C-alpha positions in Angstrom: -18.1 6.1 -5.5 -17.7 2.6 -6.9 -14.4 2.0 -8.8 -12.4 -0.8 -10.3 -8.9 -1.1 -8.6 -5.9 -2.5 -10.4 -2.9 -3.3 -8.2 0.5 -3.9 -10.0 3.4 -5.0 -7.9 7.0 -5.8 -8.8 9.1 -7.2 -5.9 12.8 -7.9 -6.1 14.4 -10.1 -3.4 17.5 -12.3 -3.5 18.2 -11.2 -7.1 14.8 -12.5 -8.3 11.9 -10.3 -9.5 8.3 -11.3 -9.3 5.5 -9.3 -10.9 1.7 -9.5 -10.1 -1.3 -7.7 -11.4 -4.7 -8.0 -9.6 -8.0 -6.3 -9.9 -11.0 -5.8 -7.6 -14.0 -3.7 -7.1 -13.7 -0.9 -4.6 -14.9 2.4 -3.2 -13.2 5.8 -3.5 -14.0 9.0 -1.6 -12.3 12.4 -1.2 -13.2 14.7 1.7 -11.2 17.7 2.9 -8.4 16.8 0.4 -8.0 13.3 2.0 -8.3 10.6 -0.6 -9.5 7.1 0.6 -9.6 4.0 -1.5 -11.1 0.8 -0.1 -11.1 -2.6 -1.7 -11.3 -6.4 -1.0 -8.6 -8.6 -2.5 -7.1 -12.0 -1.6 -9.5 -12.3 1.4 -8.3 -9.0 2.9 -9.9 -5.6 3.3 -7.5 -2.9 2.2 -7.7 0.9 2.9 -5.4 3.3 1.2 -5.4 6.8 2.6 -3.5 9.7 0.9 -3.4 13.1 2.7 -1.1 14.9 0.2 2.3 14.0 1.8 1.9 10.5 3.1 0.1 7.3 2.1 -1.2 4.9 4.7 -2.0 1.3 3.7 -4.0 -0.8 6.1 -4.9 -4.5 5.4 -6.9 -6.8 7.5 -8.5 -10.2 7.4 -9.8 -12.5 10.1 -6.3 -13.1 11.5 -3.9 -10.4 10.4 -3.7 -6.6 10.5 -1.0 -4.6 8.9 -0.3 -0.9 8.5 2.4 0.7 6.5 3.0 4.5 6.2 4.8 5.8 3.1 6.5 9.2 3.2 9.1 10.1 0.5 12.7 10.0 1.7 11.8 8.6 5.1 11.9 5.3 6.9 8.7 4.7 8.8 7.9 1.8 11.2 4.8 -0.2 10.4 2.7 -3.0 12.0 2.1 -6.6 11.2 -0.1 -8.2 13.8 -1.0 -11.9 13.9 -2.7 -14.1 16.4 0.8 -15.3 17.4 2.3 -11.9 17.9 3.6 -8.9 16.0 6.4 -8.6 13.5 8.6 -5.4 13.4 8.1 -4.0 9.9 9.4 -0.8 8.4 9.4 0.8 4.9 11.8 3.3 3.4 10.0 5.2 0.6 12.2 5.9 -2.4 9.4 7.6 -4.5 5.7 8.5 -4.1 3.9 9.8 -7.1 0.2 10.4 -7.5 -2.5 11.7 -9.7 -5.8 11.7 -7.8 -9.0 13.4 -8.7 -12.3 13.9 -6.9 -14.0 12.3 -9.9 -13.0 8.8 -9.0 -10.0 8.3 -11.2 -6.5 8.1 -10.0 -3.0 6.6 -10.0 -0.7 6.1 -7.0 2.9 4.9 -7.6 5.2 3.8 -4.7 8.8 2.6 -4.8 10.0 1.4 -1.4 12.2 -0.9 0.6 10.6 -3.3 3.0 12.4 -4.2 6.2 11.7 -7.0 8.8 13.5 -6.6 12.1 15.8 -4.0 10.5 16.9 -6.3 7.7 15.9 -5.4 4.2 13.7 -8.0 2.7 12.8 -6.6 -0.7 12.6 -3.6 -3.1 9.0 -3.0 -4.2 7.4 -1.0 -7.0 3.7 -0.8 -6.6 1.1 1.0 -8.8 -2.5 1.3 -7.9 -4.9 2.7 -10.5 -8.7 3.2 -10.3 
């Protein structure tokens, strides 16, 4: 079903905090208790899949593919592939909260640490509503 997606992100790195809010049209589906949200933002296709315990976020455009898996209390390796090679990403999920319905309304909140080559890059707080 068609939805409007709002993505709010707060990123803290090097003692500086940046906040952004963006909106886009998207599509939401729930099948066998697996929730899938797809949208196009900043020239990239994004798919957010929530299976009840983990959230997988995949983004791709013509040159880049990334995949991050969020699971509360765990560090998970991710992918960031470019035409020039891959970068070793990982996330440690501090919190994952969700209210998702089969009626096309929902909210997903993630708090996580982003790592590049085992070095923490930033603390992020992301909320997706639709």
